[in-house]
BAFI-3210 file (N, C-alpha, C; in Angstrom, 3 decimals, decimal comma, padded with zeros to 6 digits):
// residues 95
n [1|2|3|4|5|6|7|8|9|10|11|12|13|14|15|16|17|18|19|20|21|22|23|24|25|26|27|28|29|30|31|32|33|34|35|36|37|38|39|40|41|42|43|44|45|46|47|48|49|50|51|52|53|54|55|56|57|58|59|60|61|62|63|64|65|66|67|68|69|70|71|72|73|74|75|76|77|78|79|80|81|82|83|84|85|86|87|88|89|90|91|92|93|94|95]
n.u [059,183|059,064|059,359|058,854|058,196|060,693|062,787|062,881|064,415|065,277|066,837|066,543|069,124|069,442|068,483|070,429|072,759|072,023|071,727|074,364|075,482|074,290|075,462|078,093|078,034|077,378|074,933|073,968|074,397|072,445|069,613|066,951|064,345|063,572|063,674|061,476|060,866|063,170|062,969|060,558|061,338|063,337|061,786|060,076|061,810|061,808|059,261|057,260|055,906|056,165|053,717|052,293|053,809|053,432|050,781|050,513|052,671|054,513|056,082|056,449|058,656|059,062|061,725|064,608|066,639|067,772|070,126|071,944|074,601|076,495|077,653|075,917|076,420|078,737|080,957|080,250|082,378|083,884|086,624|087,604|089,023|088,582|088,183|085,657|082,786|081,180|081,117|079,490|080,329|083,318|086,260|088,812|089,185|088,887|090,540]
n.v [152,525|149,182|146,558|143,945|141,835|141,523|138,629|136,167|137,263|139,787|142,922|146,452|148,457|151,017|150,624|148,848|150,448|152,507|151,130|150,336|152,895|153,726|151,982|152,819|155,346|157,360|158,432|160,902|161,175|159,656|160,576|159,876|157,620|155,492|154,320|155,334|157,705|159,170|159,360|160,809|163,231|164,043|164,344|166,389|168,518|169,283|170,066|168,083|164,948|161,794|160,504|161,750|160,916|158,155|158,108|159,382|158,503|159,488|162,600|165,608|168,348|171,756|172,637|174,406|175,521|175,747|174,630|172,457|171,806|173,513|176,875|179,960|181,035|179,551|177,595|174,367|171,861|168,842|166,785|164,553|161,603|161,612|164,171|165,130|166,615|164,875|161,437|158,440|155,954|154,396|154,924|154,443|151,937|150,285|148,453]
n.w [091,443|092,557|090,159|090,643|093,460|096,003|096,350|098,946|101,929|101,135|101,429|100,790|099,204|100,315|102,917|103,913|103,793|105,513|107,950|108,397|108,667|111,038|112,883|112,698|113,649|111,879|111,219|110,445|107,761|106,610|107,041|106,664|107,471|105,796|102,347|100,964|102,330|101,723|098,882|098,697|099,916|098,048|095,715|096,521|096,477|093,851|093,373|093,478|094,651|096,371|096,561|094,471|092,248|092,366|091,754|089,166|087,646|085,521|085,167|083,500|082,954|081,942|079,743|080,800|079,422|076,061|075,163|076,873|077,225|076,081|076,163|075,359|072,039|071,836|070,023|069,075|069,107|068,249|068,766|066,569|065,035|062,315|061,568|061,411|063,004|064,410|064,876|063,959|064,478|065,733|064,049|064,753|065,789|063,666|061,168]
ca.u [058,492|059,573|058,635|058,483|058,511|061,998|062,755|063,417|064,429|066,145|066,658|067,001|070,474|069,378|068,336|071,734|073,679|071,600|072,037|075,807|075,760|073,883|076,479|079,345|077,835|077,305|073,525|073,683|074,446|071,242|068,624|065,606|064,118|063,507|063,854|060,299|061,036|064,210|062,400|059,582|062,097|063,960|060,751|059,573|062,770|061,499|057,856|056,407|055,913|056,103|052,303|051,937|054,471|052,763|049,480|050,561|053,709|055,536|055,811|057,397|058,902|059,562|063,175|065,014|067,611|067,774|071,379|072,393|076,012|077,367|077,220|075,405|077,416|079,933|081,031|080,292|083,371|084,345|087,879|087,539|090,163|088,236|088,037|084,243|082,343|080,543|081,195|078,483|081,079|084,729|087,134|090,131|089,254|088,779|091,776]
ca.v [151,490|147,860|145,822|142,657|141,721|140,899|137,242|135,806|138,350|140,788|144,284|147,473|148,977|152,156|150,076|148,308|151,563|153,230|150,306|150,480|154,248|153,779|151,257|153,562|156,695|158,291|158,536|162,213|161,033|158,937|161,058|159,371|156,293|154,484|154,825|156,114|159,055|159,838|159,685|161,879|164,461|164,438|164,807|167,677|169,543|169,711|170,430|166,913|164,132|160,366|160,186|162,199|160,062|156,857|158,296|159,725|157,715|160,288|164,042|166,331|169,740|172,518|172,825|175,752|176,020|174,973|173,911|172,160|171,454|174,568|178,233|180,691|181,443|178,718|176,645|172,974|171,183|167,577|166,372|163,163|161,262|161,832|165,600|165,493|167,008|163,768|160,127|157,502|154,776|154,707|154,411|154,142|150,512|149,553|148,412]
ca.w [092,152|092,174|089,117|091,227|094,882|096,210|096,822|100,258|102,904|100,527|101,929|099,842|099,409|101,244|104,258|104,334|104,011|106,726|109,110|108,623|109,166|112,444|113,666|112,650|114,166|110,750|110,863|109,854|106,311|106,209|108,002|106,392|108,029|104,745|100,983|100,574|102,887|100,925|097,569|098,887|100,144|096,790|094,793|097,001|096,085|092,480|093,275|093,321|095,860|096,080|096,326|093,123|091,265|092,390|091,126|087,741|086,991|084,838|085,196|082,658|083,321|080,800|079,712|081,199|078,450|074,827|075,022|078,224|077,299|075,569|076,456|074,203|071,036|071,901|068,919|069,514|068,269|068,782|068,139|066,137|064,178|060,911|061,330|061,444|064,333|065,097|064,215|064,448|064,927|065,899|062,983|065,325|066,070|062,388|060,371]
c.u [059,009|058,707|058,162|058,847|059,879|061,850|063,359|063,345|065,349|065,807|067,147|068,400|070,468|069,281|069,680|072,717|073,315|071,919|073,533|076,134|075,372|074,921|077,794|079,221|077,762|075,868|073,146|073,681|073,224|070,096|067,222|065,480|064,139|063,614|062,672|060,389|062,075|063,667|061,392|060,287|062,721|062,932|060,166|060,526|062,484|060,010|056,919|056,378|055,843|054,661|051,876|052,552|053,860|051,413|049,594|051,640|054,833|055,119|056,863|057,480|059,379|061,079|063,520|066,008|067,535|069,020|071,973|073,906|076,969|076,783|076,685|076,566|078,721|079,882|081,155|081,229|083,858|085,602|087,788|088,693|089,847|088,127|086,591|083,864|081,768|080,682|080,128|079,090|082,549|085,539|088,508|090,285|089,195|090,127|091,597]
c.v [150,132|147,203|144,482|142,672|141,063|139,476|137,140|136,990|139,471|142,176|145,274|147,982|150,146|151,664|149,574|149,434|152,322|152,428|150,369|151,845|154,380|153,100|152,026|154,982|157,747|158,516|159,878|162,146|160,300|159,329|160,483|157,927|155,196|155,144|155,680|157,544|159,842|160,256|160,823|163,213|164,959|164,998|166,145|168,819|170,076|169,984|169,257|166,168|162,667|159,948|160,568|161,284|158,669|156,939|158,487|158,968|158,538|161,750|164,724|167,783|170,479|172,670|174,256|176,355|175,151|174,106|173,686|172,037|172,559|175,931|178,892|181,169|180,665|177,699|175,235|172,207|169,935|167,167|164,876|162,879|161,422|163,309|166,060|165,877|165,834|162,508|159,230|156,189|155,138|154,089|154,065|152,663|149,668|149,584|147,509]
c.w [091,684|091,107|089,648|092,706|095,048|096,739|098,216|101,218|102,421|101,066|100,865|100,205|100,390|102,683|104,780|104,650|105,284|107,983|109,434|109,210|110,635|113,335|113,756|113,206|113,081|110,293|110,254|108,327|105,759|107,148|107,811|106,857|106,968|103,377|100,542|101,103|102,104|099,571|097,678|099,095|098,839|095,813|095,231|096,647|094,680|092,274|093,026|094,651|095,447|095,818|094,913|092,071|091,228|091,687|089,617|086,978|086,387|084,889|084,353|083,125|082,084|080,887|080,070|080,226|077,211|074,715|076,415|078,342|076,846|075,914|075,190|073,340|071,128|070,772|069,483|068,590|068,983|068,038|067,818|065,195|062,693|060,574|061,318|062,878|065,111|064,260|064,809|064,869|064,950|064,769|063,514|065,644|064,787|061,668|059,196]
res [m|p|a|a|e|p|k|y|d|t|k|p|a|y|w|m|a|r|q|l|s|l|k|l|g|l|e|a|y|f|p|h|e|n|l|e|d|l|l|d|w|q|l|k|q|i|g|s|s|l|d|e|m|q|r|i|g|v|k|t|f|p|r|q|a|d|n|l|y|f|a|d|n|e|e|a|e|f|m|t|n|t|g|k|k|l|n|f|y|s|t|s|f|c|k]
***
């Protein structure tokens, strides 16, 4: 939701893109009339709705996997110039 009202006659980016798509005959790529309809459709894909999000603000979902980036039993290894798995700062820029 917007933190502040837009100044002057500012239009949302979705509105501008949809208006261009209508002029170019590409309306199939922007089937929703406005941003609220698009957000509602997206939220319904995950079991929520725009009305619910406006009411509660934040919704959490249980994680489906413990490790999102590596497969089970895959060694997590990062190639760094110090030989460590993880650097908190880049030593390649320090001289």
